[in-house]
C-alpha positions, 0 to 999 in steps of 0.5 A: 158791413160783413158780420163777423165769423161765427165762433170769433172771439169777441172784441173787447172793449176799445177794440182789443181781445185778450190774449188767452194767457192773460184769461187763463191766469185770471180764471186760475187767481180767481179758483185760488182766491175761491179755494182760500176762501173756502177752505178757510170757512170750512177746512180743507177736509170738508171741502169739495171742488164744488165748494170752490167753484161755488166760492170762485163763481167759476164753471167747474170745467174751467177748475179742471182746466187748471187742476186736477184735483183739489189737493192740486188745487191746494197745493198750487195756493200753498205754493204761491202763498209761501213764495210770495211770503218768502219774496216779502219777507226778503225783500223786507229785510233787505231794505232794513238798514239795521243790524240783525234785530232790526232786520229780523223785526222788518222781516216778521213785520212784513210777514204779519201785515200780510196775513192781516191784510188777508186772513183767508189765504194766511189761515187756509195756508198755515193753519190747514196745511197741516190737515191735508196730511203726510202729502205736504210734508215736503212742502212744509219742509222746504217752507221751514228751509228756505225761511231758516236759510234767509234767517241763517244768511242775516245772523251775526257771526258771533253769538254769546253761546254756541249754537246747533246747526239747527237753530235757524230751522228750530226758530222758524218751526217754532214761529210756524206754530206761534203763527198757527194757534193765532190763526187758529183762535180766528183774530186777524186783526190781533195778529199784527201785535205779535211782533214783539214776542215773536221778534223776541222769541226768533232773536233769543237764540241768537242775541240772549234774552236780555238783547232781544228783550231791549230790542223790543222794548 
């Protein structure tokens, strides 16, 4: 039997080789998971590339094949997390058969469930994002704008009061900081208990305090 050529990639169990893009994707996700864990534990400013590499249990060289710096890695983590959360919230809203209050509650429930399922990622992105400094501002503004646009699409056409044009951005910004302080307290198991409070907060500008209270009663 001829020996395999020196340096040839080894076959995986079952006789199939993993495609390069599959391996690279797996490595990237492993690094991002390691980054989330390290940043959640130590804080963005204190974490180094060495900490991320150690958390991901991957060679330092592999890190630099995917990311140019700690900040580059964090921005990838941030962007992926925000887009995944937005997609889940949008899907939950669209799946709801209820009126505006029920859709808002469904979206918030999906968001809180995601946070509870991966508290390290939630803390790394929501709590440590502002620690990056001014470089995160454009991404933060997009986050607020994207979630505000989703809220705006579902809002009732009529409101008991005249609303400013940026009311959705104000509501989403308020929700962000409510979640920030909840995660800062490091109580991920309790975060889903915030659903009634966050739902009422989100609805008051659009339907009034009484209707918002009734919606979460």
